[in-house]
DONUMI-89222 format. One line per 10 residues: number of its first residue (from 1); for each residue x negated, y, z negated of C-alpha. Coordinates in Angstrom, 3 decimals. Example, Ala and Ser with C-alpha at 12.3 -4.5 7.8 and 13.67 -1.06 7.14 Angstrom:
BEGIN
1> -12.300 -4.500 -7.800 ~ -13.670 -1.060 -7.140 $
! end
This chain:
BEGIN
1> -51.197 68.796 -16.107 ~ -54.279 70.697 -14.921 ~ -54.484 68.442 -11.914 ~ -50.810 68.946 -11.179 ~ -51.229 72.743 -11.349 ~ -54.315 72.778 -9.119 ~ -52.798 73.940 -5.804 ~ -56.179 74.367 -4.130 ~ -56.860 70.685 -4.574 ~ -53.438 69.862 -3.125 $
11> -54.120 72.042 -0.093 ~ -57.423 70.280 0.515 ~ -55.772 66.899 0.284 ~ -53.012 67.990 2.683 ~ -55.540 69.222 5.240 ~ -57.453 65.987 5.007 ~ -54.287 63.939 5.502 ~ -53.300 66.069 8.476 ~ -56.735 65.530 9.968 ~ -56.419 61.775 9.514 $
21> -52.958 61.770 11.072 ~ -54.236 63.798 14.003 ~ -57.125 61.398 14.490 ~ -54.627 58.510 14.595 ~ -52.478 60.442 17.066 ~ -55.469 61.060 19.328 ~ -56.327 57.348 19.246 ~ -52.742 56.473 20.201 ~ -52.875 59.030 23.006 ~ -56.014 57.384 24.373 $
31> -54.316 53.987 24.332 ~ -51.271 55.325 26.200 ~ -53.426 56.786 28.929 ~ -53.568 53.308 30.464 ~ -49.776 53.320 30.482 ~ -49.867 56.567 32.499 ~ -52.181 54.916 35.035 ~ -49.792 52.000 35.295 ~ -46.907 54.386 35.996 ~ -48.988 56.040 38.737 $
41> -49.642 52.631 40.330 ~ -45.975 51.588 40.197 ~ -44.988 54.924 41.770 ~ -47.389 54.379 44.678 ~ -46.052 50.848 45.200 ~ -42.502 52.180 45.209 ~ -43.434 54.790 47.829 ~ -44.934 52.069 50.022 ~ -41.867 49.865 49.687 ~ -39.337 52.686 50.125 $
51> -40.810 55.637 52.005 ~ -37.477 57.438 51.916 ~ -37.995 57.935 48.146 ~ -41.477 59.484 48.551 ~ -40.429 63.046 47.711 ~ -38.480 62.037 44.605 ~ -41.183 59.709 43.279 ~ -44.005 62.207 43.925 ~ -42.006 64.937 42.180 ~ -41.524 62.720 39.117 $
61> -45.175 61.696 39.066 ~ -46.244 65.352 39.295 ~ -44.014 66.248 36.363 ~ -45.506 63.393 34.303 ~ -49.071 64.532 35.136 ~ -48.278 68.097 34.078 ~ -46.710 66.919 30.817 ~ -49.675 64.672 30.061 ~ -52.153 67.495 30.798 ~ -50.269 69.869 28.482 $
71> -50.237 67.175 25.773 ~ -53.995 66.631 25.969 ~ -54.692 70.394 25.899 ~ -52.459 70.904 22.877 ~ -53.994 67.932 21.052 ~ -57.544 69.178 21.552 ~ -56.606 72.679 20.404 ~ -55.047 71.317 17.210 ~ -58.102 69.130 16.593 ~ -60.389 72.166 16.797 $
81> -58.113 74.089 14.451 ~ -58.116 71.269 11.881 ~ -61.880 70.974 12.185 ~ -62.276 74.679 11.473 ~ -60.053 74.375 8.414 ~ -62.059 71.396 7.000 ~ -65.196 73.295 6.095 ~ -67.754 72.175 3.381 ~ -66.749 74.919 0.910 ~ -63.543 73.163 -0.201 $
91> -65.525 69.994 -0.953 ~ -67.816 71.830 -3.303 ~ -64.827 73.519 -4.901 ~ -63.068 70.128 -5.482 ~ -66.146 68.643 -7.142 ~ -66.059 71.550 -9.567 ~ -62.466 70.738 -10.412 ~ -63.342 67.086 -11.008 ~ -66.217 68.154 -13.214 ~ -63.884 70.255 -15.352 $
101> -61.405 67.363 -15.702 ~ -64.137 64.906 -16.696 ~ -65.444 67.363 -19.280 ~ -61.992 67.568 -20.774 ~ -61.757 63.747 -21.015 ~ -65.211 63.454 -22.554 ~ -64.246 65.952 -25.244 ~ -61.109 63.872 -26.160 ~ -62.127 60.147 -26.094 ~ -59.330 57.606 -26.972 $
111> -59.450 56.112 -30.459 ~ -58.079 52.723 -31.686 ~ -55.358 53.119 -34.314 ~ -54.318 50.467 -36.840 ~ -51.084 48.887 -35.460 ~ -48.759 46.301 -36.994 ~ -45.951 46.316 -34.453 ~ -45.855 45.594 -30.760 ~ -44.352 48.993 -29.843 ~ -47.406 50.660 -31.369 $
121> -49.705 48.400 -29.353 ~ -47.701 49.132 -26.238 ~ -47.969 52.884 -26.797 ~ -51.743 52.648 -27.199 ~ -52.007 50.454 -24.117 ~ -49.962 52.962 -22.161 ~ -52.395 55.716 -23.217 ~ -55.410 53.655 -22.141 ~ -53.659 52.741 -18.895 ~ -52.874 56.429 -18.242 $
131> -56.526 57.372 -18.811 ~ -57.728 54.509 -16.607 ~ -55.285 55.548 -13.930 ~ -56.452 59.153 -14.156 ~ -60.103 58.102 -13.938 ~ -59.211 55.872 -10.990 ~ -57.609 58.859 -9.293 ~ -60.776 60.841 -9.949 ~ -62.847 58.105 -8.400 ~ -60.535 58.034 -5.389 $
141> -60.794 61.810 -5.044 ~ -64.556 61.528 -5.060 ~ -64.329 59.006 -2.233 ~ -61.953 61.179 -0.226 ~ -64.150 64.248 -0.670 ~ -67.181 62.243 0.412 ~ -65.401 60.942 3.527 ~ -64.197 64.434 4.413 ~ -67.705 65.763 4.061 ~ -68.968 62.914 6.235 $
151> -66.535 63.885 8.964 ~ -67.721 67.423 8.916 ~ -71.439 66.596 9.031 ~ -71.537 65.204 12.599 ~ -69.976 68.392 13.939 ~ -72.350 70.707 12.127 ~ -75.898 70.342 10.912 ~ -76.862 69.840 7.254 ~ -77.047 73.030 5.240 ~ -77.909 73.889 1.662 $
161> -74.218 73.775 0.759 ~ -73.963 70.272 2.167 ~ -76.844 69.044 0.028 ~ -75.279 70.631 -3.018 ~ -71.957 68.781 -2.349 ~ -73.774 65.436 -2.146 ~ -75.517 66.001 -5.474 ~ -72.222 66.925 -7.144 ~ -70.628 63.711 -5.849 ~ -73.372 61.561 -7.405 $
171> -73.126 63.341 -10.774 ~ -69.336 62.938 -10.856 ~ -69.513 59.237 -10.062 ~ -72.060 58.687 -12.857 ~ -69.888 60.462 -15.407 ~ -66.824 58.429 -14.293 ~ -68.713 55.139 -14.788 ~ -69.766 56.254 -18.298 ~ -66.122 56.892 -19.187 ~ -64.832 53.558 -17.777 $
181> -67.030 51.190 -19.854 ~ -65.861 52.347 -23.345 ~ -62.281 52.322 -22.120 ~ -62.585 48.684 -21.008 ~ -64.056 47.602 -24.367 ~ -61.393 49.381 -26.389 ~ -58.700 47.979 -24.076 ~ -60.010 44.402 -24.579 ~ -59.912 44.753 -28.367 ~ -56.430 46.217 -28.185 $
191> -55.190 43.387 -25.948 ~ -56.590 40.735 -28.315 ~ -54.854 42.332 -31.283 ~ -51.670 42.673 -29.280 ~ -51.826 39.000 -28.237 ~ -52.089 37.900 -31.873 ~ -49.122 40.020 -32.877 ~ -47.270 38.914 -29.726 ~ -47.790 35.237 -30.633 ~ -46.584 35.934 -34.152 $
201> -43.541 37.689 -32.760 ~ -42.908 34.816 -30.327 ~ -43.151 32.302 -33.169 ~ -40.603 34.274 -35.154 ~ -38.349 34.412 -32.091 ~ -38.614 30.643 -31.620 ~ -37.852 30.064 -35.304 ~ -34.764 32.256 -35.030 ~ -33.737 30.549 -31.780 ~ -34.095 27.079 -33.336 $
211> -32.351 28.096 -36.566 ~ -29.431 29.470 -34.566 ~ -28.887 26.090 -32.828 ~ -29.806 23.773 -35.667 ~ -26.413 24.083 -37.481 ~ -24.562 23.038 -34.324 ~ -26.980 20.157 -33.685 ~ -26.537 18.877 -37.255 ~ -22.742 19.410 -37.277 ~ -20.687 16.356 -38.280 $
221> -17.557 17.451 -36.437 ~ -17.167 15.283 -33.331 ~ -13.555 16.113 -32.464 ~ -10.335 14.252 -33.147 ~ -9.065 13.855 -29.577 ~ -10.460 13.385 -26.104 ~ -10.287 17.043 -25.141 ~ -12.064 18.288 -28.260 ~ -14.698 15.542 -27.974 ~ -15.306 16.469 -24.337 $
231> -15.730 20.092 -25.369 ~ -18.259 19.064 -28.021 ~ -20.037 16.886 -25.449 ~ -20.232 19.791 -23.010 ~ -21.601 22.062 -25.722 ~ -24.129 19.418 -26.746 ~ -25.142 18.926 -23.110 ~ -25.560 22.682 -22.825 ~ -27.738 22.588 -25.949 ~ -29.793 19.743 -24.457 $
241> -30.263 21.720 -21.256 ~ -31.301 24.715 -23.338 ~ -33.793 22.521 -25.186 ~ -35.123 21.181 -21.898 ~ -35.466 24.687 -20.527 ~ -36.924 25.976 -23.794 ~ -39.455 23.160 -24.193 ~ -41.959 24.770 -21.827 ~ -41.585 28.089 -23.646 ~ -42.099 26.470 -27.070 $
251> -45.091 24.482 -25.853 ~ -46.567 27.610 -24.279 ~ -46.091 29.594 -27.500 ~ -47.573 26.752 -29.575 ~ -50.517 26.493 -27.188 ~ -51.169 30.228 -27.501 ~ -50.755 29.978 -31.265 ~ -53.208 27.059 -31.296 ~ -55.769 29.110 -29.408 ~ -55.403 31.993 -31.844 $
261> -55.326 29.649 -34.854 ~ -58.676 28.210 -33.758 ~ -60.268 31.569 -34.580 ~ -61.852 31.676 -38.028 ~ -60.420 34.937 -39.244 ~ -58.056 35.593 -42.149 ~ -55.656 37.455 -39.884 ~ -54.632 34.257 -38.002 ~ -53.412 32.336 -41.088 ~ -49.846 33.536 -40.701 $
271> -49.975 32.466 -37.028 ~ -51.075 28.969 -38.084 ~ -48.235 28.721 -40.629 ~ -45.694 30.000 -38.118 ~ -46.818 27.445 -35.529 ~ -46.407 24.592 -38.050 ~ -42.959 25.834 -39.003 ~ -41.903 26.082 -35.355 ~ -43.219 22.589 -34.617 ~ -41.335 21.141 -37.589 $
281> -38.067 22.921 -36.748 ~ -38.396 21.940 -33.089 ~ -38.757 18.257 -33.973 ~ -35.787 18.451 -36.356 ~ -33.684 20.158 -33.679 ~ -34.574 17.502 -31.112 ~ -33.801 14.656 -33.518 ~ -30.491 16.202 -34.579 ~ -29.562 16.846 -30.974 ~ -30.299 13.246 -30.013 $
291> -28.394 11.968 -33.039 ~ -25.422 14.186 -32.221 ~ -25.581 13.077 -28.591 ~ -25.401 9.427 -29.673 ~ -22.529 10.101 -32.061 ~ -20.673 12.175 -29.494 ~ -21.172 9.432 -26.927 ~ -19.647 6.918 -29.341 ~ -16.816 9.324 -30.156 ~ -16.263 9.974 -26.441 $
301> -16.098 6.256 -25.696 ~ -13.631 5.668 -28.512 ~ -11.500 8.662 -27.538 ~ -11.579 7.571 -23.904 ~ -10.437 4.147 -25.033 ~ -7.716 5.682 -27.216 ~ -6.650 7.926 -24.334 ~ -6.473 5.025 -21.885 ~ -4.735 2.921 -24.525 ~ -2.202 5.709 -25.079 $
311> -1.535 5.892 -21.340 ~ -1.150 2.112 -21.138 ~ 1.083 2.058 -24.202 ~ 3.197 4.889 -22.798 ~ 3.553 3.096 -19.467 ~ 4.420 -0.218 -21.090 ~ 6.939 1.446 -23.417 ~ 8.500 3.273 -20.476 ~ 8.868 0.036 -18.542 ~ 10.388 -1.671 -21.569 $
321> 12.856 1.193 -21.894 ~ 13.690 0.773 -18.222 ~ 14.223 -2.958 -18.693 ~ 16.679 -2.367 -21.533 ~ 19.196 -1.461 -18.815 ~ 21.731 -4.281 -18.597 ~ 23.090 -3.355 -15.168 ~ 23.735 -6.509 -13.158 ~ 25.322 -5.150 -10.009 ~ 28.936 -5.069 -8.932 $
331> 28.560 -7.337 -5.918 ~ 26.054 -9.505 -4.113 ~ 24.401 -6.665 -2.156 ~ 23.959 -4.384 -5.176 ~ 22.644 -7.293 -7.241 ~ 20.241 -8.209 -4.448 ~ 19.018 -4.611 -4.339 ~ 18.515 -4.637 -8.105 ~ 16.680 -7.950 -7.798 ~ 14.383 -6.564 -5.089 $
341> 13.662 -3.515 -7.230 ~ 12.973 -5.763 -10.191 ~ 10.662 -7.992 -8.144 ~ 8.714 -4.881 -7.136 ~ 8.540 -3.937 -10.819 ~ 7.411 -7.458 -11.662 ~ 4.632 -7.194 -9.085 ~ 3.651 -3.831 -10.553 ~ 3.542 -5.361 -14.036 ~ 1.450 -8.256 -12.727 $
351> -0.919 -5.815 -11.052 ~ -1.053 -3.752 -14.237 ~ -2.673 -6.763 -15.879 ~ -5.933 -5.550 -14.307 ~ -5.615 -2.254 -16.183 ~ -4.913 -4.080 -19.440 ~ -7.850 -6.394 -18.706 ~ -10.181 -3.460 -18.059 ~ -9.007 -1.891 -21.310 ~ -9.704 -5.177 -23.086 $
361> -13.185 -5.311 -21.543 ~ -13.805 -1.746 -22.672 ~ -12.719 -2.737 -26.179 ~ -15.023 -5.763 -26.082 ~ -17.993 -3.623 -25.016 ~ -17.343 -1.205 -27.869 ~ -17.174 -4.096 -30.319 ~ -20.402 -5.575 -28.963 ~ -22.106 -2.199 -29.409 ~ -20.946 -2.137 -33.028 $
371> -18.784 0.966 -32.694 ~ -17.903 2.600 -36.034 ~ -14.160 2.411 -35.208 ~ -14.272 -1.271 -34.253 ~ -11.482 -2.236 -36.642 ~ -9.105 0.460 -35.404 ~ -9.976 -0.305 -31.778 ~ -9.290 -4.012 -32.368 ~ -5.886 -3.221 -33.876 ~ -5.031 -0.938 -30.967 $
381> -6.040 -3.568 -28.411 ~ -4.010 -6.235 -30.208 ~ -1.007 -3.923 -30.146 ~ -1.483 -3.327 -26.394 ~ -1.766 -7.074 -25.738 ~ 1.400 -7.820 -27.713 ~ 3.212 -5.001 -25.947 ~ 2.167 -6.323 -22.535 ~ 3.206 -9.890 -23.387 ~ 6.539 -8.573 -24.662 $
391> 6.999 -6.598 -21.442 ~ 6.289 -9.678 -19.322 ~ 8.839 -11.651 -21.349 ~ 11.407 -8.912 -20.820 ~ 10.604 -8.833 -17.106 ~ 11.051 -12.587 -16.859 ~ 14.272 -12.455 -18.880 ~ 15.623 -9.623 -16.746 ~ 14.619 -11.478 -13.593 ~ 16.404 -14.610 -14.805 $
401> 19.559 -12.623 -15.523 ~ 19.537 -10.919 -12.134 ~ 18.845 -14.207 -10.357 ~ 21.668 -15.885 -12.267 ~ 23.970 -12.996 -11.414 ~ 22.924 -13.156 -7.770 ~ 23.457 -16.929 -7.717 ~ 26.820 -16.386 -9.410 ~ 27.894 -13.950 -6.695 ~ 26.643 -16.351 -4.034 $
411> 28.515 -19.223 -5.677 ~ 31.619 -17.071 -5.988 ~ 31.333 -16.204 -2.312 ~ 30.904 -19.852 -1.372 ~ 33.799 -20.892 -3.613 ~ 36.092 -18.197 -2.207 ~ 35.161 -19.042 1.369 ~ 35.632 -22.754 0.700 ~ 38.965 -22.160 -1.021 ~ 40.053 -20.014 1.898 $
421> 38.953 -22.755 4.271 ~ 40.831 -25.359 2.211 ~ 43.922 -23.136 2.229 ~ 43.731 -22.854 6.007 ~ 43.370 -26.624 6.253 ~ 46.259 -27.123 3.869 ~ 48.487 -25.023 6.109 ~ 47.701 -27.429 8.944 ~ 47.987 -30.529 6.780 ~ 51.323 -29.394 5.350 $
431> 52.970 -29.187 8.777 ~ 56.349 -30.985 8.983 ~ 56.289 -31.520 12.721 ~ 56.670 -35.259 13.372 ~ 57.223 -35.310 17.124 ~ 60.259 -35.939 19.303 ~ 59.177 -39.225 20.815 ~ 56.403 -41.760 20.698 ~ 54.166 -39.881 23.118 ~ 54.558 -36.644 21.190 $
441> 53.824 -38.430 17.922 ~ 50.777 -40.089 19.453 ~ 49.394 -36.714 20.529 ~ 50.035 -35.324 17.051 ~ 48.301 -38.316 15.504 ~ 45.271 -37.921 17.735 ~ 44.997 -34.236 16.919 ~ 45.494 -34.864 13.238 ~ 42.932 -37.670 13.261 ~ 40.390 -35.288 14.782 $
451> 41.408 -32.632 12.264 ~ 40.969 -35.085 9.390 ~ 37.566 -36.172 10.682 ~ 36.324 -32.588 10.986 ~ 37.801 -31.651 7.636 ~ 36.262 -34.627 5.864 ~ 32.852 -34.093 7.473 ~ 32.630 -30.331 6.969 ~ 34.510 -30.239 3.697 ~ 32.536 -33.056 2.132 $
461> 29.264 -31.402 3.103 ~ 30.312 -28.015 1.777 ~ 31.737 -29.528 -1.376 ~ 28.472 -31.381 -1.988 ~ 26.499 -28.160 -1.507 ~ 28.734 -26.207 -3.863 ~ 28.761 -28.979 -6.473 ~ 24.982 -29.265 -6.218 ~ 24.625 -25.506 -6.685 ~ 27.017 -25.595 -9.620 $
471> 25.200 -28.489 -11.276 ~ 21.823 -26.793 -10.815 ~ 23.111 -23.540 -12.286 ~ 24.659 -25.349 -15.243 ~ 21.506 -27.418 -15.772 ~ 19.421 -24.230 -15.731 ~ 21.477 -22.914 -18.617 ~ 23.376 -20.213 -16.739 ~ 25.013 -17.727 -19.074 ~ 28.349 -18.112 -17.224 $
481> 28.279 -21.902 -17.205 ~ 31.872 -22.119 -18.506 ~ 33.193 -19.921 -15.686 ~ 31.165 -21.885 -13.147 ~ 32.591 -25.159 -14.501 ~ 36.122 -23.756 -14.158 ~ 35.386 -22.762 -10.562 ~ 34.049 -26.231 -9.900 ~ 37.114 -27.939 -11.393 ~ 39.500 -25.678 -9.503 $
491> 37.665 -26.209 -6.238 ~ 37.552 -29.975 -6.691 ~ 41.280 -29.975 -7.463 ~ 41.963 -27.963 -4.312 ~ 39.844 -30.378 -2.306 ~ 41.628 -33.359 -3.843 ~ 44.995 -31.729 -3.067 ~ 43.887 -31.207 0.518 ~ 42.813 -34.827 0.821 ~ 46.100 -35.951 -0.686 $
501> 48.032 -33.636 1.600 ~ 46.146 -34.947 4.629 ~ 46.850 -38.508 3.522 ~ 50.519 -37.666 3.137 ~ 50.558 -36.054 6.551 ~ 48.796 -39.082 7.983 ~ 51.346 -41.406 6.407 ~ 54.211 -39.254 7.660 ~ 52.807 -39.279 11.166 ~ 52.206 -43.014 10.884 $
511> 55.785 -43.525 9.706 ~ 57.067 -41.275 12.480 ~ 54.935 -43.170 14.944 ~ 56.284 -46.441 13.581 ~ 59.856 -45.147 13.804 ~ 59.527 -43.899 17.345 ~ 57.640 -47.040 18.269 ~ 60.470 -49.068 16.738 ~ 63.007 -47.255 18.873 ~ 60.777 -47.635 21.902 $
521> 60.212 -51.304 21.170 ~ 63.944 -51.724 20.758 ~ 64.477 -50.177 24.152 ~ 61.836 -52.397 25.656 ~ 63.245 -55.518 23.990 ~ 66.764 -54.612 25.077 ~ 65.451 -54.073 28.567 ~ 63.699 -57.428 28.472 ~ 66.825 -59.093 27.086 ~ 68.843 -57.467 29.818 $
531> 66.325 -58.713 32.333 ~ 66.522 -62.192 30.939 ~ 70.283 -62.000 31.031 ~ 69.998 -61.133 34.688 ~ 67.680 -64.101 35.258 ~ 70.196 -66.629 33.847 ~ 72.549 -66.513 36.869 ~ 69.539 -67.072 39.082 ~ 68.612 -70.117 37.055 ~ 72.155 -71.367 37.318 $
541> 72.148 -70.741 41.044 ~ 68.987 -72.762 41.381 ~ 70.718 -75.761 39.830 ~ 72.753 -76.364 42.954 ~ 69.778 -76.104 45.255 ~ 67.290 -78.109 43.257 ~ 67.760 -81.849 43.486 ~ 64.625 -82.695 41.584 ~ 65.330 -82.813 37.840 ~ 61.686 -82.207 37.002 $
551> 61.658 -78.958 38.918 ~ 64.829 -77.890 37.221 ~ 63.339 -78.779 33.860 ~ 60.177 -76.796 34.596 ~ 62.215 -73.779 35.634 ~ 64.233 -73.952 32.458 ~ 61.134 -74.537 30.374 ~ 59.422 -71.480 31.918 ~ 62.460 -69.367 31.149 ~ 62.537 -70.588 27.556 $
561> 58.793 -69.958 27.196 ~ 59.360 -66.371 28.275 ~ 62.032 -66.179 25.623 ~ 59.483 -67.287 23.025 ~ 57.562 -64.009 23.607 ~ 60.767 -62.141 23.002 ~ 61.272 -64.116 19.828 ~ 58.011 -62.701 18.414 ~ 58.991 -59.208 19.459 ~ 62.443 -59.549 17.959 $
571> 60.998 -60.833 14.720 ~ 58.514 -57.941 14.686 ~ 61.403 -55.562 15.266 ~ 63.229 -57.077 12.344 ~ 60.177 -56.694 10.118 ~ 59.625 -53.121 11.289 ~ 63.266 -52.332 10.702 ~ 63.078 -53.755 7.202 ~ 59.926 -51.717 6.509 ~ 61.411 -48.567 7.980 $
581> 64.534 -48.929 5.898 ~ 62.318 -48.738 2.812 ~ 60.811 -45.503 4.124 ~ 63.767 -43.702 5.605 ~ 67.221 -43.121 4.308 ~ 70.343 -41.421 5.504 ~ 70.891 -40.892 9.176 ~ 67.568 -42.348 10.224 ~ 68.208 -45.468 8.183 ~ 71.622 -45.844 9.838 $
591> 70.055 -45.270 13.269 ~ 67.480 -47.944 12.497 ~ 70.192 -50.337 11.395 ~ 72.344 -49.611 14.449 ~ 69.426 -50.118 16.768 ~ 68.459 -53.312 15.017 ~ 72.021 -54.628 15.223 ~ 72.184 -53.705 18.882 ~ 69.007 -55.610 19.575 ~ 70.102 -58.570 17.485 $
601> 73.487 -58.714 19.180 ~ 71.854 -58.614 22.588 ~ 69.368 -61.199 21.417 ~ 72.090 -63.458 20.097 ~ 74.009 -63.077 23.314 ~ 70.883 -63.958 25.251 ~ 70.260 -66.948 23.054 ~ 73.864 -68.068 23.490 ~ 73.652 -67.696 27.237 ~ 70.331 -69.429 27.256 $
611> 71.743 -72.291 25.204 ~ 74.669 -72.631 27.572 ~ 72.291 -72.588 30.506 ~ 70.113 -75.184 28.831 ~ 73.159 -77.425 28.191 ~ 74.227 -76.968 31.753 ~ 70.733 -77.697 33.014 ~ 70.656 -80.777 30.813 ~ 74.009 -81.923 32.175 ~ 72.936 -81.317 35.723 $
621> 69.677 -83.074 35.063 ~ 71.470 -86.054 33.584 ~ 73.847 -86.085 36.531 ~ 71.019 -85.904 39.026 ~ 69.172 -88.608 37.209 ~ 72.330 -90.772 37.188 ~ 72.913 -90.258 40.890 ~ 69.296 -91.040 41.514 ~ 69.588 -94.285 39.604 ~ 72.804 -95.107 41.464 $
631> 71.151 -94.317 44.748 ~ 68.222 -96.477 43.920 ~ 70.544 -99.268 42.871 ~ 72.591 -98.889 46.049 ~ 69.500 -98.940 48.137 ~ 68.395 -102.015 46.340 ~ 71.809 -103.534 46.807 ~ 71.793 -102.587 50.460 ~ 68.514 -104.256 50.878 ~ 69.808 -107.367 49.325 $
641> 73.004 -107.280 51.350 ~ 71.054 -106.595 54.506 ~ 69.349 -109.739 54.005 ~ 72.645 -111.401 53.676 ~ 74.573 -109.670 56.400 ~ 74.123 -108.227 59.670 ~ 73.627 -104.606 60.233 ~ 77.142 -103.566 61.220 ~ 79.016 -105.269 58.498 ~ 76.395 -103.773 56.130 $
651> 77.062 -100.244 57.384 ~ 80.745 -100.607 57.227 ~ 80.505 -101.940 53.789 ~ 78.234 -99.131 52.704 ~ 80.645 -96.532 53.964 ~ 83.390 -98.098 52.089 ~ 81.386 -98.176 48.973 ~ 80.380 -94.492 49.321 ~ 83.871 -93.131 49.656 ~ 84.548 -93.038 45.892 $
661> 81.561 -90.578 45.486 ~ 82.281 -87.562 47.673 ~ 79.807 -85.208 45.798 ~ 76.870 -87.348 46.696 $
! end
């Protein structure tokens, strides 16, 4: 307080600081003088480069020189004033003040008080530190006064006052040194006592810190679900990090306690006991923390397994609930869409086997590690496995149902299309058109033959495919096997009806063809008979011109041979007529009979005419043969008579003989 109230001392210090600042300013001014010379040089260079700027540059340089001259003059004047103010008398006066302050400190030396708490030690240390700081300030003041006096001595010669100031400085420094040594010793003793109490306090703090965390480390509650276990794990990890961070502090405190405990004084016994207690509690805390970490790790693994198992079980149960749906689709497209969706689900279930497998591996690892909940984990895994197998069975069953339904719709589509096709074919096969003549019937037969061939080829192939599909579906145990069998029977009946209808149509066309062919054959036979009837007069006419019986016989034989071909045709017509009469009745039967009778009458007439011609030819032949024999005999007789008679009588006689035979 005395130092704070000493204004004279403050004034001296202010003057000294001003003097130091002014000295620094003068040094800076000397350094900047080179800068002024550089400006002068640059100005001259600028004048040389640009003479037109000479007046402006010289004016500026002159102003700078004047300013610099005024600055130097002012600086020197202030330096002289500060020098006059820093006279030796203030130094002597300041030493007197320091002497008074030191006397006051020597009269009140610091004493060590018995302390049992750190605040008391801290208060005493603060007092010693304040005294040391004050003595340090005194020592600094002595140095400043000495330096100020040294600055003044070069300007003025040594006087009696100057010698007196130097002696005072030495005395003050000696007294300061005498005060510092006892302070250092007392401070060392105080620090040692404080360190012992500080170590004791630190040991108590560590004991409290360990005791606060020991209940949590030894807690048997590990959580009953994954979230709570994870929270416990995080807290335990935080505790482990705290232990890791605290280990250096505990070791440092124990090391300090060990150093103090090595002293052979009764006061350190409680430090030794505290260090042992801390070491014991620290080991217990570490062991309990490690044990809890192991147990929490096991609990975390089991809860993670239970959590994953719960997710798997939930997913499997959800899929089973989805598969309970018995929707089969209303048509082929909807069923196909359901089947595609189900196949995607089946692939998902197959892929999910990896998740179930990983869960099983996790269970196996826990069992190998001897987990406390091994029995419960085994039961849970068995339940998951059974649930997955059950789901796969349901997926397969659902897939089979959808496939059967899809096959059923496909079969139904094939059956309906085939029945429609058979119906269309039946409409063609049930046609009653039989043709107007043989050519028309022939065209119809050709078309129908082609139709039958196509129908048999295509229909047989499609029927085989459908029957094969039906048999496979029935053999696979289709749930609608009875319905499929009914479809098969109905389709086979329709196909059999179509075949029967085509056969009937074929027979009708064949009968129509036979009928029209019969009428055509009748026309042809009648035409041939008519032709033969026309040939008979020609044969008869040839009888008068042909004198050779053999030629006449050959002509007649050729005509009769031609009639033999007609005989076969007529017989065939009779057989066809008899067959047609068994097929047709009514008007057509009468027409057949009329046509047959017409042919037979013409045939009989031809035969009669032919017989008459043959009789006539035979008569003519006999006549010609007779005349030939007569002629031969006459010639023979003439030869004989010629031998007997002369020529004239022979001729006369021959003429007489020939008169009874005018036709010769």
